[in-house]
C-alpha positions as CSV (number, residue, x, y, z in Angstrom):
1,M,55.8,22.8,-53.7
2,K,59.4,23.6,-54.4
3,L,61.4,22.4,-57.3
4,N,63.8,20.3,-55.2
5,E,60.8,18.4,-53.7
6,L,60.3,16.8,-57.1
7,K,63.4,14.8,-56.6
8,K,61.6,12.4,-54.3
9,Y,59.1,11.6,-57.1
10,S,61.7,10.6,-59.7
11,Q,61.4,6.9,-60.4
12,N,63.8,6.3,-63.2
13,N,67.0,7.6,-64.8
14,F,65.1,9.9,-67.1
15,D,63.1,11.5,-64.2
16,K,66.4,11.9,-62.3
17,E,68.2,13.5,-65.3
18,I,65.4,16.0,-65.9
19,I,65.0,17.0,-62.2
20,D,68.7,17.2,-61.7
21,R,69.0,19.6,-64.6
22,M,65.9,21.6,-63.6
23,S,67.0,21.9,-60.0
24,K,70.4,23.4,-60.9
25,D,68.3,26.5,-61.3
26,S,65.9,28.2,-58.9
27,D,62.1,28.0,-58.8
28,T,62.0,31.6,-59.9
29,N,64.3,31.1,-62.8
30,L,62.3,28.1,-64.0
31,N,59.0,30.0,-63.8
32,N,60.6,32.9,-65.6
33,Y,61.8,30.6,-68.3
34,I,58.1,29.5,-68.9
35,I,57.0,33.1,-68.9
36,N,59.7,34.2,-71.3
37,V,59.1,31.3,-73.7
38,I,55.3,32.1,-73.9
39,C,55.9,35.8,-74.2
40,D,58.7,35.4,-76.8
41,L,56.5,33.1,-78.9
42,L,53.6,35.5,-78.8
43,Q,55.6,38.6,-79.4
44,N,58.1,37.5,-81.9
45,I,56.3,35.1,-84.2
46,P,54.3,36.9,-86.9
47,I,50.7,36.3,-85.9
48,E,47.7,38.5,-86.0
49,E,47.0,40.8,-83.0
50,S,43.6,39.1,-82.5
51,L,45.4,35.8,-82.0
52,I,47.8,37.3,-79.5
53,N,44.8,38.7,-77.6
54,S,43.1,35.3,-77.7
55,A,46.2,33.6,-76.3
56,K,46.3,36.2,-73.4
57,E,42.6,35.7,-72.7
58,N,43.0,31.9,-72.8
59,I,46.0,31.9,-70.5
60,N,44.1,34.1,-68.0
61,K,41.1,31.7,-68.1
62,Y,43.2,28.5,-67.7
63,E,42.6,26.5,-64.6
64,D,45.6,25.6,-62.5
65,N,46.0,22.2,-64.2
66,N,46.0,23.8,-67.6
67,I,48.8,26.1,-66.6
68,G,50.6,23.1,-65.1
69,K,50.3,21.1,-68.3
70,L,51.2,24.1,-70.5
71,S,54.3,24.8,-68.4
72,T,55.3,21.1,-68.2
73,Y,55.0,21.0,-72.0
74,I,57.3,24.0,-72.4
75,S,59.8,22.8,-69.8
76,L,60.2,19.4,-71.5
77,I,60.8,20.6,-75.1
78,P,64.5,21.1,-74.5
79,Y,64.7,17.5,-73.3
80,V,63.0,16.2,-76.4
81,Q,65.5,18.2,-78.4
82,L,68.4,16.6,-76.5
83,K,66.9,13.1,-76.8
84,L,66.4,13.5,-80.5
85,K,69.6,15.4,-81.3
86,D,71.0,12.7,-83.5
87,R,67.9,12.3,-85.7
88,N,67.6,14.2,-89.0
89,D,64.0,15.1,-88.3
90,S,64.6,16.5,-84.7
91,Y,64.2,20.1,-86.0
92,I,60.9,19.3,-87.6
93,I,59.6,17.5,-84.5
94,V,60.6,20.4,-82.2
95,N,59.0,22.9,-84.6
96,L,55.8,20.9,-84.6
97,L,55.8,20.9,-80.8
98,L,56.1,24.7,-80.9
99,E,53.3,25.0,-83.5
100,I,51.0,22.9,-81.4
101,L,51.9,25.0,-78.3
102,I,51.1,28.2,-80.0
103,S,47.9,26.8,-81.6
104,Y,46.7,25.6,-78.2
105,M,47.3,29.0,-76.6
106,V,45.4,30.9,-79.4
107,G,42.6,28.3,-79.3
108,Y,43.1,26.5,-82.6
109,V,44.1,23.2,-80.9
110,N,41.7,21.9,-78.3
111,E,42.7,20.7,-74.9
112,E,42.4,17.0,-75.7
113,A,44.8,17.3,-78.7
114,F,47.2,19.3,-76.6
115,N,47.1,16.8,-73.7
116,N,47.7,14.0,-76.2
117,K,50.8,15.7,-77.5
118,L,52.0,16.3,-74.0
119,L,51.6,12.6,-73.3
120,E,53.6,11.8,-76.4
121,I,56.4,14.0,-75.0
122,K,56.2,12.1,-71.7
123,E,56.5,8.8,-73.5
124,T,59.3,10.0,-75.8
125,L,61.3,11.0,-72.7
126,Q,60.2,7.8,-70.8
127,I,59.1,9.9,-67.8
128,S,57.3,8.0,-65.0
129,E,53.7,8.6,-64.3
130,E,54.3,9.8,-60.7
131,F,57.0,12.2,-61.7
132,Y,54.9,13.5,-64.6
133,K,51.9,14.1,-62.3
134,Q,54.1,15.9,-59.7
135,L,55.7,18.1,-62.4
136,V,52.3,19.2,-63.6
137,Y,51.3,19.8,-60.0
138,Y,54.5,21.8,-59.4
139,F,53.7,24.2,-62.2
140,A,50.0,24.3,-61.4
141,S,50.8,25.4,-57.9
142,N,52.8,28.3,-59.5
143,K,50.0,29.4,-61.7
144,L,49.6,32.9,-60.1
145,N,53.3,33.7,-60.6
146,I,53.3,32.4,-64.1
147,V,50.2,34.1,-65.3
148,D,51.1,37.4,-63.5
149,G,54.5,37.3,-65.1
150,I,53.0,36.8,-68.5
151,N,50.5,39.6,-68.0
152,K,53.2,42.0,-66.9
153,K,55.5,41.2,-69.8
154,M,52.7,41.3,-72.4
155,K,51.5,44.8,-71.6
């Protein structure tokens, strides 16, 4: 699936706003964004080497759907930041999202808790169910590119 194909699944203004912004870029650039965020978090946040290795192992073991959800989570964080920009606690909320992301990758947060946080993001942004499913599917279908990119960058 191509990024532009997601437009046909947008069902409300929030969906349209997200896909319009995402599709201004290319599929490759969006996937590279996901790769770069993951690698930057793992390489630039002071965590033990064993946790970095756990994250790499986990990412390589993830099923397509796990990569789809992980990538969807990452791709939606900037939209949460935009939506909450006028709130005093927006910085705290975004930092918490990043902490949960890292904790999930290293194995401290289980899949159910991570999925629940992703659903909270979906609700915060008022994304339709159909668009959400297709966004996850889009990233899941790009699993090989995303995981290969992470592996190359994390060597």
